Each structure stands twice: as structure tokens, then as C-alpha cells.
LUMDOLUM-413482 format. One line per field, with one value per residue: residue in three letters; chain; x, y, z of N, C-alpha, C in turn. Coordinates in steps of 0.05 Angstrom, whole numbers, plus 5000, padded with zeros to 4 digits. Layout:
type = c(ala|...)
mol = c(A|...)
n.X = c(X|...)
n.Y = c(Y|...)
n.Z = c(Z|...)
ca.X = c(X|...)
ca.Y = c(Y|...)
ca.Z = c(Z|...)
c.X = c(X|...)
c.Y = c(Y|...)
c.Z = c(Z|...)
//
This chain:
type = c(met|ala|ser|ala|thr|gly|gln|arg|pro|arg|gly|ala|gly|arg|leu|gln|leu|his|gly|val|ala|leu|arg|leu|phe|ala|gln|asn|gly|val|glu|gly|thr|ser|leu|gln|ala|ile|ala|asp|glu|met|gly|val|ser|lys|ala|ala|val|tyr|tyr|his|tyr|lys|thr|lys|asp|glu|leu|val|leu|gly|val|leu|ala|pro|val|val|glu|ala|leu|glu|ala|met|val|ala|arg|ile|arg|thr|arg|arg|gly|arg|gln|ala|arg|leu|asp|glu|leu|leu|thr|gly|val|val|asn|leu|ala|val|asp|tyr|his|glu|gln|phe|ala|val|met|leu|gly|asp|pro|ala|val|gly|ala|leu|leu|thr|thr|his|ala|leu|thr|gln|gly|trp|asp|glu|leu|ala|his|leu|val|val|asp|pro|ser|asp|pro|ser|thr|arg|ile|ala|leu|ser|leu|phe|gly|ala|gly|ile|val|gly|pro|leu|arg|asp|pro|glu|leu|ser|lys|leu|gly|pro|glu|val|leu|arg|glu|gln|leu|thr|thr|leu|gly|arg|arg|leu|leu|gln|ile|arg|arg|arg|pro|thr|pro|ala)
mol = c(A|A|A|A|A|A|A|A|A|A|A|A|A|A|A|A|A|A|A|A|A|A|A|A|A|A|A|A|A|A|A|A|A|A|A|A|A|A|A|A|A|A|A|A|A|A|A|A|A|A|A|A|A|A|A|A|A|A|A|A|A|A|A|A|A|A|A|A|A|A|A|A|A|A|A|A|A|A|A|A|A|A|A|A|A|A|A|A|A|A|A|A|A|A|A|A|A|A|A|A|A|A|A|A|A|A|A|A|A|A|A|A|A|A|A|A|A|A|A|A|A|A|A|A|A|A|A|A|A|A|A|A|A|A|A|A|A|A|A|A|A|A|A|A|A|A|A|A|A|A|A|A|A|A|A|A|A|A|A|A|A|A|A|A|A|A|A|A|A|A|A|A|A|A|A|A|A|A|A|A|A|A|A|A|A|A|A|A|A|A|A|A)
n.X = c(4596|4653|4693|4725|4777|4784|4766|4719|4651|4645|4639|4621|4655|4700|4717|4732|4773|4810|4823|4847|4889|4918|4934|4967|5005|5029|5052|5085|5105|5095|5118|5128|5078|5032|4979|4953|4964|4934|4883|4880|4882|4834|4800|4780|4778|4833|4812|4770|4795|4815|4768|4758|4805|4851|4906|4962|4985|4943|4910|4941|4941|4886|4879|4908|4882|4847|4885|4916|4878|4868|4919|4922|4883|4907|4952|4927|4907|4955|4975|4943|4960|4994|5061|5121|5126|5072|5055|5090|5074|5021|5033|5059|5017|4980|5007|5014|4960|4945|4979|4960|4905|4902|4937|4955|4954|4986|5035|5049|5052|5095|5135|5145|5186|5169|5119|5133|5162|5121|5085|5117|5117|5066|5011|4990|5027|5044|5064|5091|5144|5137|5111|5151|5183|5149|5148|5200|5258|5303|5355|5367|5385|5374|5320|5297|5325|5307|5252|5255|5275|5232|5191|5211|5213|5162|5131|5150|5130|5077|5079|5094|5074|5066|5058|5011|4973|4964|4924|4889|4884|4919|4967|4967|4971|5021|5056|5050|5068|5122|5140|5135|5175|5221|5220|5224|5180|5148|5093|5038|5009|4946|4887|4853)
n.Y = c(5348|5328|5268|5226|5225|5273|5278|5296|5275|5226|5238|5262|5306|5293|5247|5268|5302|5263|5238|5279|5294|5246|5241|5286|5274|5230|5252|5295|5280|5272|5310|5350|5369|5416|5433|5478|5474|5429|5448|5489|5459|5433|5475|5502|5533|5534|5527|5493|5445|5438|5430|5377|5351|5361|5365|5356|5306|5276|5277|5249|5198|5189|5184|5139|5101|5058|5021|5011|4987|4941|4919|4908|4868|4830|4817|4794|4748|4723|4710|4667|4625|4563|4545|4568|4572|4573|4620|4657|4652|4672|4724|4741|4736|4769|4820|4826|4829|4876|4913|4910|4921|4970|5006|5061|5084|5047|5052|5104|5096|5059|5083|5135|5171|5205|5185|5135|5149|5174|5130|5096|5121|5119|5084|5047|5012|4976|4911|4894|4877|4829|4802|4797|4759|4716|4702|4699|4662|4671|4650|4647|4691|4699|4694|4739|4779|4768|4778|4832|4852|4839|4869|4921|4924|4916|4959|4980|4950|4968|5020|5020|5037|5003|4953|4962|4954|4900|4886|4877|4824|4791|4816|4809|4753|4744|4774|4745|4693|4704|4726|4682|4649|4681|4684|4631|4597|4540|4509|4471|4416|4425|4393|4348)
n.Z = c(5236|5271|5275|5325|5306|5283|5232|5182|5164|5110|5040|4974|4966|4997|4972|4922|4940|4959|4911|4880|4915|4917|4863|4858|4899|4876|4831|4850|4899|4970|5004|4966|4955|4972|5017|4998|4943|4931|4943|4905|4857|4861|4858|4902|4967|5015|5064|5054|5047|5098|5123|5119|5137|5189|5185|5139|5145|5166|5121|5084|5110|5107|5051|5042|5072|5052|5033|5078|5111|5081|5084|5139|5143|5111|5142|5186|5161|5148|5198|5211|5181|5175|5181|5150|5093|5076|5101|5077|5024|5029|5043|4997|4957|4979|4978|4923|4907|4934|4908|4855|4860|4887|4860|4853|4905|4931|4904|4919|4974|4980|4950|4968|5009|5051|5065|5083|5129|5158|5165|5197|5245|5260|5289|5255|5233|5270|5290|5245|5252|5279|5238|5200|5227|5225|5171|5151|5157|5207|5204|5152|5109|5055|5040|5064|5036|4983|4991|5003|4955|4921|4944|4938|4883|4862|4849|4801|4754|4757|4743|4691|4628|4584|4608|4635|4597|4597|4632|4695|4716|4687|4699|4755|4758|4733|4766|4813|4799|4784|4832|4866|4844|4854|4910|4921|4933|4950|4924|4946|4912|4881|4902|4858)
ca.X = c(4607|4678|4697|4747|4803|4784|4757|4690|4638|4652|4621|4633|4678|4723|4727|4746|4797|4828|4832|4865|4913|4933|4947|4989|5026|5043|5067|5104|5112|5079|5132|5126|5050|5021|4950|4944|4964|4911|4859|4880|4875|4805|4784|4767|4796|4848|4794|4753|4811|4816|4742|4759|4828|4865|4935|4969|4990|4916|4901|4957|4930|4860|4882|4919|4866|4838|4908|4923|4858|4873|4944|4915|4869|4927|4969|4910|4906|4982|4978|4928|4972|5013|5085|5133|5119|5044|5054|5104|5056|4999|5044|5063|4992|4968|5021|5007|4932|4945|4992|4943|4879|4906|4963|4964|4960|5008|5060|5056|5059|5121|5155|5149|5199|5153|5098|5147|5168|5095|5074|5133|5110|5037|5003|4982|5048|5051|5062|5107|5168|5126|5105|5177|5192|5131|5152|5228|5275|5326|5381|5370|5380|5367|5292|5292|5335|5288|5228|5261|5277|5205|5176|5221|5210|5135|5119|5158|5110|5052|5083|5102|5050|5062|5047|4984|4956|4959|4900|4896|4886|4944|4988|4966|4981|5049|5071|5049|5085|5150|5146|5140|5202|5241|5219|5226|5157|5139|5064|5027|4991|4918|4873|4836)
ca.Y = c(5339|5313|5244|5227|5229|5300|5277|5301|5253|5222|5247|5267|5325|5279|5229|5285|5310|5240|5233|5301|5292|5222|5247|5305|5260|5212|5269|5313|5270|5284|5335|5370|5376|5431|5434|5499|5463|5411|5465|5503|5440|5427|5499|5509|5547|5517|5521|5471|5421|5435|5420|5347|5342|5383|5366|5341|5278|5263|5274|5226|5174|5185|5175|5111|5084|5032|5003|5004|4968|4916|4908|4896|4843|4811|4809|4776|4722|4710|4698|4642|4604|4545|4540|4592|4573|4582|4649|4672|4653|4690|4751|4747|4740|4793|4844|4829|4839|4905|4928|4912|4933|4997|5012|5088|5087|5029|5064|5127|5085|5046|5099|5162|5170|5219|5166|5115|5161|5177|5104|5084|5134|5115|5059|5028|4994|4957|4883|4886|4862|4802|4791|4789|4734|4695|4693|4698|4647|4689|4637|4647|4719|4700|4699|4767|4795|4764|4792|4861|4858|4838|4892|4946|4923|4911|4984|4985|4941|4983|5046|5016|5040|4979|4931|4968|4944|4872|4883|4871|4795|4780|4828|4795|4726|4745|4782|4723|4672|4713|4729|4655|4641|4696|4676|4602|4587|4514|4506|4444|4411|4429|4368|4347)
ca.Z = c(5262|5267|5290|5345|5292|5272|5204|5177|5151|5083|5019|4947|4968|5008|4951|4903|4954|4959|4883|4873|4932|4908|4838|4864|4914|4857|4812|4863|4925|4992|5012|4945|4950|4994|5019|4980|4916|4928|4941|4879|4836|4864|4854|4927|4986|5033|5087|5046|5052|5127|5132|5119|5152|5204|5177|5115|5153|5167|5093|5073|5121|5095|5023|5043|5090|5041|5031|5105|5120|5067|5096|5166|5138|5101|5165|5202|5147|5150|5225|5213|5164|5189|5166|5137|5065|5073|5109|5057|5000|5035|5042|4968|4942|4991|4968|4895|4906|4941|4886|4831|4866|4897|4850|4857|4933|4937|4894|4937|5000|4979|4937|4978|5036|5072|5073|5099|5155|5171|5174|5218|5270|5264|5301|5234|5225|5291|5283|5222|5261|5284|5212|5188|5240|5216|5143|5144|5175|5214|5198|5122|5100|5027|5037|5070|5013|4961|4998|5001|4926|4910|4954|4925|4854|4852|4839|4774|4734|4759|4730|4663|4612|4567|4624|4643|4576|4602|4648|4723|4722|4676|4716|4781|4754|4726|4790|4833|4789|4786|4860|4877|4835|4868|4938|4922|4948|4940|4927|4948|4890|4887|4897|4834)
c.X = c(4632|4679|4719|4774|4804|4775|4727|4678|4646|4631|4636|4657|4703|4734|4742|4773|4818|4839|4853|4891|4930|4948|4971|5012|5042|5061|5090|5115|5096|5092|5129|5097|5040|4990|4938|4944|4941|4885|4857|4871|4845|4787|4769|4787|4810|4830|4776|4768|4812|4789|4742|4782|4842|4894|4939|4973|4963|4905|4915|4945|4902|4860|4891|4903|4856|4861|4916|4904|4862|4899|4938|4901|4888|4944|4953|4909|4933|4985|4963|4940|4993|5037|5095|5126|5091|5041|5067|5087|5032|5008|5047|5037|4978|4980|5014|4979|4931|4957|4974|4917|4880|4932|4973|4972|4985|5035|5068|5065|5088|5143|5161|5162|5183|5131|5110|5152|5142|5084|5091|5127|5081|5031|4995|5002|5057|5047|5078|5132|5160|5121|5131|5187|5174|5138|5181|5243|5300|5353|5386|5364|5371|5337|5285|5302|5316|5262|5232|5262|5249|5189|5184|5214|5181|5122|5126|5139|5084|5054|5090|5077|5044|5049|5019|4964|4949|4932|4907|4899|4911|4968|4990|4978|5011|5066|5072|5068|5115|5158|5151|5167|5223|5243|5222|5204|5148|5109|5057|5009|4962|4904|4854|4807)
c.Y = c(5322|5288|5247|5231|5257|5300|5282|5276|5251|5232|5251|5286|5311|5260|5245|5294|5288|5236|5254|5299|5268|5228|5266|5292|5243|5229|5283|5303|5284|5310|5357|5379|5391|5428|5455|5489|5445|5427|5479|5484|5433|5451|5508|5523|5526|5509|5497|5444|5416|5426|5390|5337|5365|5386|5351|5312|5263|5259|5250|5200|5168|5174|5146|5092|5058|5012|4993|4983|4941|4903|4895|4870|4821|4800|4789|4748|4708|4697|4672|4619|4588|4541|4565|4594|4583|4611|4666|4674|4672|4719|4759|4753|4765|4819|4848|4839|4868|4922|4931|4926|4962|5009|5041|5092|5071|5041|5088|5116|5074|5065|5126|5161|5184|5201|5145|5125|5165|5151|5091|5097|5131|5087|5038|5007|4975|4929|4875|4871|4833|4788|4781|4763|4711|4684|4689|4682|4664|4677|4637|4675|4720|4705|4728|4785|4792|4779|4822|4869|4858|4862|4918|4947|4921|4936|4989|4976|4957|5010|5044|5017|5016|4957|4936|4958|4914|4867|4872|4841|4783|4791|4814|4768|4726|4754|4760|4701|4680|4717|4702|4644|4655|4688|4646|4589|4561|4512|4477|4440|4414|4403|4370|4342)
c.Z = c(5257|5284|5310|5332|5280|5243|5203|5164|5121|5064|4993|4949|4978|4987|4930|4915|4953|4931|4875|4889|4922|4882|4842|4880|4895|4839|4827|4889|4947|5001|4992|4939|4975|4994|5001|4951|4911|4926|4914|4856|4837|4858|4879|4945|5003|5056|5080|5051|5082|5138|5136|5137|5165|5195|5151|5122|5155|5139|5080|5083|5111|5067|5023|5059|5077|5039|5058|5116|5107|5078|5123|5162|5128|5124|5182|5188|5149|5177|5228|5198|5181|5171|5151|5108|5060|5080|5088|5031|5005|5034|5013|4954|4953|4980|4939|4892|4913|4919|4862|4837|4875|4886|4855|4887|4941|4928|4911|4964|5000|4968|4948|5006|5058|5082|5091|5127|5171|5182|5196|5245|5277|5274|5280|5227|5247|5282|5259|5229|5266|5258|5199|5201|5232|5189|5136|5166|5181|5206|5168|5112|5070|5023|5043|5048|4990|4966|4995|4971|4914|4919|4941|4895|4844|4841|4810|4753|4734|4745|4701|4646|4594|4583|4633|4622|4580|4616|4676|4728|4711|4692|4743|4779|4749|4751|4811|4824|4792|4815|4873|4868|4851|4897|4943|4939|4934|4945|4929|4924|4899|4882|4873|4841)
//
């Protein structure tokens, strides 16, 4: 039985579909990956892919759903912080955590123009303009430029095979430290 979004219930087949689709999206881009190519890689018919999703856009959104849910939770946390510095720090740590915890999906989300276009037309990205106003002072473009540089550059370390040897916690700590420097985030001292 399909849900209101047209998606079938979750299961092992859907998880395998997400894994194969994500790998092919990362290799060939969303536009360069057909549903037939995904089905062929899985060793199933195209109808088997359609059993789970009616369109490729729905499949892309299904693959990225964990990241989008984490993004929505991050935005909710940012809205609760008082002061631009605290909101900016929450944004930084949230983005770093997303990048490290969901690095394949995150890289596809940020690096694929087709995904960017899909997300801008989808209701999932509502509130991002408000978020920019919460964390960036409109009178100071340097913070917005630094944030844009950090956002564009965060995928690079995730794709570097040498840096993957560091392990997720070291990478998380280094990305957070360097992001704070770039964004000039002043941290309050932690009480002893």
C-alpha cells in the first residue's frame, strides 16, 4: 500500500535502492543517472524501482530524506539560540555534523546542480531566507561571504581519501575549529 507521497513501505529493497542510487548519483550526477541504470546495477527491472518511487525526483528526495530531516532539526535549534554569534555557531556545528554523519548524501546535495534545483522548488527548503537573516548581519557582507566559502568548501575534505583516514571525530573537530576561524565565531568560555 502506498502512502500519501506515493512511496511504498520501507524495507530492505528500499534501503538497497537508496544505496545504489546514492552511489550512482555521486559517480554520475543525478542527471547522468537513469532509473534504468539504477535498476540494472541492482539486477532488477525498472518496474521494481517504480514500486518504491513514481519518479526520479521522488527517489532523489527519498535518498536525501535523512539529511533533510537533520537540516530541519538544525534550523529549529538555530531559531532557539539568542544572538547572531550563538546562531552562527549552531549553524556551523550543525553543518559540520551533517557533512560528517551523512557525507555521501551531503556531497550529492551540495555538489549536484540538479539536486539544488529540485530542493529550491520543493517545500523542504522553506525558511532558508529567514535563517540567513538570523545568522548573517545584512550590514556586514563578510560573514555571508565566509559562510558561502565554508558551505562550498566543506565537501572537499569529505572527498579527500587521505583525510578520510583521520576518522569522523577528528574530521568533525578540525572542520569545526577551522570553520569558527573562517566565520570569526567568538566562543564563550565553558564554565569549569
